[in-house]
C-alpha positions in Angstrom: 132.3 88.9 79.8 130.4 91.2 82.1 127.5 93.2 80.7 127.0 96.9 81.3 124.0 97.6 83.5 121.3 99.0 81.4 120.2 102.6 82.2 116.6 103.1 83.1 115.2 106.6 82.1 111.6 107.3 82.9 109.3 108.9 80.3 105.9 108.9 81.9 104.6 107.5 85.3 100.9 106.9 86.5 101.3 108.1 90.1 97.5 108.1 90.5 97.3 104.3 89.8 98.5 103.3 93.3 96.1 105.7 95.0 93.1 104.3 92.9 93.8 100.6 92.9 95.1 97.6 94.8 98.1 96.3 92.8 97.7 92.5 92.6 100.7 91.7 90.1 103.1 93.6 88.0 104.5 92.8 84.7 107.2 94.5 82.4 106.7 94.2 78.7 107.9 95.8 75.5 105.7 97.9 73.3 105.5 98.0 69.3 106.2 101.5 68.3 106.6 103.4 65.0 109.6 105.6 64.3 107.9 108.9 65.0 106.6 107.7 68.1 110.0 106.8 69.3 111.3 110.1 68.4 108.4 111.9 70.4 109.2 109.7 73.5 112.9 110.6 73.3 111.6 114.1 73.6 109.8 112.9 76.8 106.4 113.8 75.6 103.8 111.2 76.5 100.7 110.8 78.9 99.6 107.3 80.3 97.1 108.8 82.9 93.9 107.7 81.1 95.5 104.5 79.5 94.5 101.0 80.4 95.4 97.5 79.1 93.1 95.3 77.1 93.4 91.6 75.9 92.1 91.3 72.3 92.4 88.2 70.3 95.0 86.7 72.7 97.2 89.8 72.4 97.8 92.5 75.0 97.1 96.1 74.0 97.7 99.5 75.5 94.7 101.6 74.9 94.2 105.5 75.5 97.9 106.4 75.9 98.6 109.7 74.2 101.9 110.1 72.4 101.7 113.4 70.5 102.6 113.8 67.0 106.2 114.3 66.1 106.8 118.1 65.5 109.3 117.6 62.6 107.1 114.8 61.2 105.4 114.7 57.6 102.2 113.1 56.3 103.4 109.8 57.5 103.3 110.9 61.2 101.5 108.4 63.8 98.1 109.0 65.2 98.5 110.3 68.9 95.8 108.1 70.5 96.1 104.9 68.4 96.0 101.4 70.2 99.6 99.9 70.7 100.6 96.2 70.9 102.3 95.2 73.9 105.1 92.3 73.8 104.6 89.8 76.5 104.9 86.1 76.8 101.8 83.9 75.9 101.7 82.3 79.4 101.4 85.6 81.0 98.8 87.0 78.7 96.6 83.8 79.3 97.1 83.9 83.1 95.9 87.7 83.3 93.2 87.1 80.6 91.5 84.7 83.1 91.9 87.2 85.9 90.6 90.2 83.9 87.2 88.5 83.2 86.6 88.7 86.8 84.5 91.7 87.8 86.6 94.6 89.1 89.9 93.5 87.8 91.7 95.7 85.1 95.1 96.3 83.7 96.8 99.7 84.4 100.0 101.0 83.1 102.3 102.3 85.9 105.3 103.4 84.0 106.7 104.0 80.6 110.5 104.1 80.4 113.7 103.4 78.3 115.7 100.4 79.3 118.8 100.8 77.6 117.6 101.9 74.1 114.2 100.0 74.3 110.9 101.2 75.5 109.3 99.1 78.2 105.8 99.5 80.0 105.3 98.4 83.6 101.8 97.0 83.8 99.8 96.1 86.8 96.9 93.7 87.3 94.7 95.9 89.6 91.4 95.8 91.7 89.6 99.0 92.3 89.7 100.6 95.8 86.5 101.7 97.6 86.5 105.1 99.0 87.1 104.2 102.5 90.3 102.2 101.2 91.5 105.4 99.8 90.9 107.3 102.9 92.7 104.7 105.2 95.8 104.8 102.7 95.8 108.8 103.0 95.6 108.6 106.8 98.3 106.0 106.9 100.4 108.1 104.7 99.9 111.2 106.8 100.6 109.4 110.1 103.8 107.9 108.6 104.9 111.4 107.5 104.0 112.9 111.0 106.2 110.2 112.7 109.1 110.9 110.4 108.9 114.7 111.1 108.9 114.0 115.0 112.0 111.6 114.5 113.8 114.2 112.6 113.0 117.0 115.2 114.2 114.4 118.0 117.5 113.9 116.3 118.1 117.6 116.0 117.3 118.9 119.3 
């Protein structure tokens, strides 16, 4: 039997993360949510710009992610800024735990998305960039864009 490819539908991305950090390693993991959080995510309402990963008692947590309250919810609605447990393999958590203890290394969420009917988080183990690294990346990006423009003008005319 052939399995259907699961559809990936983006909920939120952290575009700033690739500008602010050097990405050392990436990891896809699940996230433990309540029912009203899932309903809010289906509406596409979420922010991970200020979020980060944290290892607490040998568990991986997503801290600072904002999933607003469900509009049609009742008194049992979730708290928007609560910490959410991430589902990853023990081996991976232990490996990242050792690396996070070194100075300047942190865990940053890159994207939150639906994979089929499940919510997944793409995390990255990152090291902060210095100001001159950011300038060099911006210059490289601008140069690449200028080369592409020149190439497209040359093809046209």
